[in-house]
Structure formats: C-alpha cells, structure tokens
C-alpha positions in Angstrom: 0.0 0.0 0.0 1.4 3.4 -1.0 0.2 6.4 0.9 0.7 10.0 -0.2 1.5 12.3 2.7 1.7 16.0 3.0 5.4 17.0 3.1 7.4 19.9 1.7 9.1 18.6 -1.4 12.7 19.8 -1.5 15.0 18.2 -4.1 18.6 19.2 -3.8 20.4 19.4 -7.1 24.0 19.0 -6.2 26.2 20.7 -8.8 29.8 19.6 -8.5 31.8 22.3 -10.1 35.3 22.1 -11.6 35.5 25.3 -13.6 32.2 25.3 -15.5 29.4 23.1 -14.1 29.3 19.8 -15.9 26.2 18.1 -17.3 26.5 15.5 -14.6 26.4 18.2 -11.9 23.4 19.9 -13.5 21.5 16.6 -13.7 22.5 15.6 -10.2 18.9 15.0 -8.9 17.0 15.0 -12.2 14.7 12.0 -11.6 11.4 12.2 -13.5 8.0 12.1 -11.8 7.2 9.0 -13.9 10.2 7.2 -12.4 9.2 8.2 -8.9 5.8 6.8 -9.5 7.2 3.6 -10.8 9.4 3.2 -7.7 6.4 4.0 -5.4 4.3 1.4 -7.2 7.0 -1.2 -6.7 7.8 -1.5 -10.4 11.6 -1.4 -9.8 12.4 -3.1 -13.2 10.5 -0.3 -15.0 12.1 2.4 -12.8 15.5 0.9 -13.6 14.9 1.2 -17.3 13.8 4.8 -16.9 16.8 5.7 -14.8 19.1 4.1 -17.4 17.6 6.5 -20.0 18.0 9.5 -17.7 21.1 11.9 -17.5 23.6 10.0 -15.4 24.1 12.3 -12.4 25.2 11.1 -9.0 21.6 10.9 -7.6 20.5 8.7 -10.6 23.5 6.4 -10.0 22.7 6.2 -6.3 19.1 5.3 -6.8 20.0 2.8 -9.6 22.4 1.2 -7.1 19.8 0.8 -4.4 17.2 -0.6 -6.9 19.8 -3.1 -8.2 20.5 -4.3 -4.6 16.8 -4.9 -4.0 16.3 -6.7 -7.3 19.4 -8.9 -6.7 18.2 -9.8 -3.2 14.7 -10.6 -4.4 16.1 -12.9 -7.2 18.6 -14.6 -4.9 18.3 -17.7 -2.9 18.7 -17.6 0.9 22.3 -16.4 1.6 24.8 -18.7 3.2 25.5 -18.4 6.9 28.8 -16.8 6.3 27.3 -14.1 4.1 23.9 -13.7 5.8 24.7 -10.6 7.8 26.1 -8.6 4.8 23.3 -9.8 2.5 20.4 -8.9 4.9 22.0 -5.6 6.0 22.6 -4.6 2.3 19.0 -5.4 1.5 17.7 -3.5 4.6 19.6 -0.3 3.8 18.6 -0.4 0.1 14.9 -0.6 1.1 15.5 2.0 3.8 17.1 4.4 1.2 14.3 3.9 -1.3 11.8 4.5 1.5 13.6 7.8 2.4 13.8 8.8 -1.3 10.0 8.5 -1.7 9.4 10.1 1.7 11.3 13.2 0.6 9.0 13.2 -2.4 5.9 13.2 -0.2 5.1 9.5 -0.6 5.2 6.9 2.1 5.7 3.3 0.9 4.5 0.7 3.4 6.2 -2.1 1.4 9.7 -0.6 1.5 9.3 0.3 5.2 8.2 -3.3 6.0 10.9 -4.9 3.9 13.6 -2.7 5.5 12.3 -3.6 9.0 12.2 -7.3 8.1 15.8 -7.4 6.8 17.2 -5.4 9.7 15.6 -8.0 12.0 17.2 -10.8 10.0 20.6 -9.0 10.0 20.4 -8.5 13.7 19.8 -12.2 14.4 23.0 -13.2 12.7 25.1 -10.1 13.7 28.0 -10.3 16.0 29.5 -7.8 18.4 29.2 -4.2 17.3 27.2 -5.3 14.2 24.1 -5.7 16.4 24.4 -2.2 17.7 24.9 -0.8 14.1 21.7 -2.6 13.0 19.8 -1.2 16.0 20.9 2.3 15.3 19.9 2.1 11.6 16.6 0.5 12.5 16.0 3.3 15.1 16.7 5.8 12.3 14.1 4.1 10.1 11.4 4.1 12.7 12.1 7.8 13.5 11.8 8.6 9.8 8.5 6.8 9.6 7.2 8.9 12.5 7.2 6.1 15.1 9.3 8.0 17.6 8.3 5.9 20.6 9.6 2.7 18.9 12.7 4.6 17.6 13.6 5.7 21.1 13.0 2.3 22.6 15.4 0.7 20.1 18.0 3.5 20.5 18.0 2.9 24.3 19.4 -0.6 23.6 22.3 0.7 21.5 25.7 0.7 23.2 27.2 4.2 23.4 30.3 3.0 21.7 28.3 2.4 18.5 27.4 6.1 18.3 30.9 7.5 18.8 34.3 6.8 17.3 34.7 6.0 13.7 33.1 7.3 10.5 30.3 4.7 10.5 29.3 5.6 14.1 29.2 9.3 13.3 27.1 8.9 10.1 24.7 6.4 11.7 24.2 8.8 14.7 23.7 11.8 12.3 21.1 9.9 10.3 19.2 8.9 13.5 19.1 12.4 14.8 18.2 13.9 11.5 15.2 11.5 11.3 14.2 12.7 14.8 14.5 16.3 13.7 17.2 16.8 16.3 19.2 19.4 14.3 22.0 20.2 16.7 22.9 16.5 17.3 22.7 15.7 13.6 25.0 18.6 12.7 27.4 17.7 15.5 27.7 14.1 14.2 28.0 15.3 10.6 30.8 17.5 11.6 32.6 14.5 13.2 32.0 12.5 10.0 33.4 15.4 7.9 36.5 15.6 10.1 37.2 11.9 9.5 36.4 11.8 5.8 35.4 15.1 4.1 34.9 13.6 0.6 32.7 10.7 1.7 30.6 13.0 3.9 30.1 15.4 1.1 29.0 12.6 -1.3 26.6 11.3 1.3 24.9 14.7 1.8 24.6 15.1 -1.9 22.9 11.8 -2.8 21.1 10.6 0.3 17.7 11.7 1.6 18.6 11.4 5.3 18.4 15.1 5.9 15.2 16.2 4.1 13.6 16.9 7.5 16.3 19.4 8.5 17.6 20.6 5.2 16.2 24.1 5.6 17.3 24.6 9.2 19.8 27.5 9.6 22.3 25.5 11.5 22.3 22.8 8.8 22.8 25.3 6.1 25.5 27.0 8.0 27.3 23.7 8.3 27.1 23.2 4.6 28.8 26.6 4.1 31.6 25.6 6.5 32.0 22.4 4.4 32.5 24.6 1.3 29.1 23.5 0.1 27.5 26.8 -0.9 23.7 26.9 -1.5 23.1 29.2 -4.5 19.4 29.1 -4.2 16.8 26.8 -2.6 17.4 23.9 -5.0 21.2 24.1 -5.7 24.3 23.2 -3.9 27.8 23.6 -5.4 31.4 23.0 -4.3 33.8 25.7 -5.4 36.5 24.2 -7.6 39.3 25.9 -5.6 38.2 24.0 -2.4 37.3 20.5 -3.5 37.8 18.3 -6.5 34.9 16.7 -8.4 33.4 13.7 -6.7 32.7 10.5 -8.5 30.9 7.3 -7.6 33.0 4.5 -9.1 30.3 2.0 -8.3 26.8 2.2 -6.7 27.2 2.7 -2.9 24.7 2.9 -0.1 24.3 6.3 1.6 25.8 5.6 5.0 26.8 2.0 4.6 30.4 2.2 3.5 31.7 0.2 6.4 33.9 1.1 9.3 37.0 3.2 8.6 39.6 2.7 11.2 42.1 5.6 11.9 45.3 5.4 10.1 48.6 5.7 12.0 52.0 6.6 10.7 54.7 4.1 11.7 57.9 5.7 13.1 61.2 4.1 14.1 61.9 4.1 17.8 64.9 6.1 18.8 67.7 4.1 20.3 
C-alpha cells in the first residue's frame, strides 16, 4: 500500500563544479515524476529502465544502485550463513534508502518500510558484536523517519554508546538517526565529526542521500554546509567551489551511509635508540 502524505518537497540538485558546471552536476537529482511513481508502485524493473535513460548524475546512479541491490536480493536464494549478515543488511539499507527517497517526495511506501524492518531484523539475528548495535541504530533511524518516535527511542536505548561515537560509520549512523528525529543540533554535530574523519565521503553522502530532508532548511544545517564549502546558490542548488574540493565520482553504486567502518590510520615511526 502506498500512501501520499503532505510533506514539503525539496530536491537538492547538487552541482559539483570544476571550472564550469558539468552536465553530470546539473542533472544531479533529475529523476522524473514518472520514475518516482514507478518506484512508489514497486515496479523497480520499470524504474531501472527509466533511470538508465536519464542523464547519469550522482543521484541517478545512487538510486539505480539501491534498486539493483533490492532486485538482486529478491532474485537470490537464501544467503549462506557466512554471508547472511552482509546480505540482509545490504537489502535492509537499500529498502531504507528507497523509502527515504520516496518520503522526501511526499510518498510513504509501506512495502519498503516493511521490507527494511524485516531485513534489519534478519541481519540483527546473525550479527556479531558491534554489528548488532549498528543494526539497531539504523533501525532506530528508520522508525524515526516513519514517525514512530516511541519505537525509535526504545530501540535506541538498547544501543551501546560505543556504537554512536568513534569512527566514521558511528558518526554517520548517529547523524542519520538524529536527522530523522529532527534533532538538528545533534545531527549537525555528528555530521561535523564525520566530515573531520572523511570530508569527501561525507560530502558525497549529503549530496545523494535523503537522510536530511527533515532538517535541510534549518539555519544550523545550512551554516554547516557553508563551512564544508558546500555553498547553496538558491533553494534547490548546492555547489562545491573548484578551488576548495575536486569533483566527486561514484566509481560504483554505494549505499548512503553503509560504506563500512574506517579505522584511523597511524604513521609508523622508528623508535629512537
């Protein structure tokens, strides 16, 4: 069942500039209404065809990647025990991302929400150690985005604090959860942590994901973008000055905040005798 809800529609067209704006930058978020309706109706094969015919900006590639993950999972047999966690989590985040994409367009898809919940549950059952907390945090973000704040809070209370602080994955998961709650200050604080760890990955995530549609017009969020050298030209355009950051590319489809854990790198030095 697909429900249309009343939400402000704000599509960020991220224009990555190196000298003159490229065609890819201009078409960053150019996804047709027809394609959106196909995704909402669950016709992912049809949506995939339409996306292939669209200008290939970063947003198009991102949504194509999430659709491909869902189609692959639906066509696959039950994953092996050794690959179960990665398979279920990959499917969960793909459904989660598509749910957020539609939600930002004013459409709530019960199917994508249900499938995301189901796959997070499966991933949690086979998860080990910190993986369980990561699943809980992502699931809490999903419930918060859907409006079930009571359930989101209940899940979040079970998350170990270590899962919300430390590496890039912890920072981005916590940012997504707080953005879904509408907790602007905490979302911005965690985004700043993520940016300090990996500026390029954080910038790419902000451009393509829909995690921040609830807070994207908040002054503190916009101020943060300016500090990141992401300069809003008008209400629908973001750009990166060429002098401050190179063009970003997605070499292959990647999930919005599921790039794994990046451990800090240390320089080895010889001990003085």
